[in-house]
Every structure is written in structure tokens, then in C-alpha cells.
N, C-alpha and C positions, 0 to 999 in steps of 0.2 A: 666630237667624236674621237673616243679614244684611238690609241694607236699601239702597235708593238714595236718594237725597235728591231731589226735585223740586220745583218750584215758585220761591218767592220767596228762597230762599238763606238763609232764617232757621231752617231744620230743622224746621218745622212738618209739613212733607207729605211723607210718604217712602212708596215702594213696596217690598214684600219683594223680594229678588233671585229669587227663583221667579216673582214676578207680572210684574217686570219682563223676564225672559228669555222670560216665556210671551206677554208683548206683541210681544216683538221677533221671536219666531219665526217670523212670517209676513212673507213678503215685501209682501203688500198692506198690512198695518200699516205695516211700516218704510217704505214709500213713502207712504202717508196722514202718519206724522208728517215726514218729510223736507218734503212739499209745505207742510204747515203751518206748519213753522217757516220755510221760505223766504218764505211769503207773510206771515206775521207778522201777521194779520187772520183774522175769521171768513170763511168761504168756504162756497159752497153745495155740497150734498152732488154736485149735477150736475156742476158746474165740477170738484171733487176727481175724480170718477169717470171725467170725461173725462179728466185729465190722468194717473191712474194707468194707464188703459187705452192710452192711447197709449204711454207708457213700456213696458208688458207687450208691446205688440205691435209695438214697434220703427218707428213713425210719427207723424207730428205729429198734434196734436189735429183738424185738417181732414181728416185722410185716415181716420178712424175710420169703421167701419161701425155699424149700430145694433145689431145683434148684440156687436159687440165692448164698445160702452159700456153696453149692458143688463146683461151679463153681471156686469161689475165693479160698475155701480150697484147691483144686488141683492145681490151679495156683502156691499159695505160696508153698506148700509142694513141688511140684515137679520143680518150677522154681526159684521163687526169694528168699526165704530163702536160699536155696542151694548157688546162686549167692552172697549175702549178708554174708554169712558164709563164702566163700571163700576169699572174700576181709578181712573178719576179722571185719566186721560191726556190725555182729550179733553173738552170740553164740546159734547155732541150735541145738537141741539134737532130731535127725530124731526118735531115738529108744522111747524115752519118749513122744515126740510130744510138746516139750516146746521152747521157745525160749525168748532171752533176748538181750538186748545191749551189743555189744563186748566192749571191753576195749578201 
């Protein structure tokens, strides 16, 4: 099985190709990774969900309504961030409500 190198460039951390494709197969997960890469720092799940919801709805963050924000927040919190964290792609602190790119 092939693998994809992640992390510090020393080859210590790898994802199988299947896991990498699974993580990237969902648009929301791709948007999460894109935003975290842009920011380069730990962000709140609230901030992340607002940005992803704005992209999905083609509006600014300020134009989002409650349902648009809540739908994305719930999906990220319950599904996407735990999956990305289990694969080691992100560091998700569920108790603090923060997320950052993993190693």
C-alpha cells in the first residue's frame, strides 16, 4: 500500500493513500484543510464553521444566517473533525472547541 508523507518532512508520519483519499473525498474536509493551511494557527470551531458555511453558501461571513452556520458547525463537530483527528490530519481539541493542522 502506498503512503502519503505528512508532517515534518522527515518521513516519520504517513497516511495510507486510501486514508488520504478518504479524508479529501469530502468537500467540507477539503475546505477545513484549506482554511487551516491559510491561517497557519489554531482556530476555534466556531470561526472555522462560519468560514466554511460562507464558502458553501456563496456569501460573506456576515451574511450567514443561523441555520447555515449551525448546519456546518454540527457536521464539523460531530463528523468531519473527529475523522480528520483520528487520521492525524488535524489536532482537534473537542473540549476547548479548537482545531489546528496536525503534524
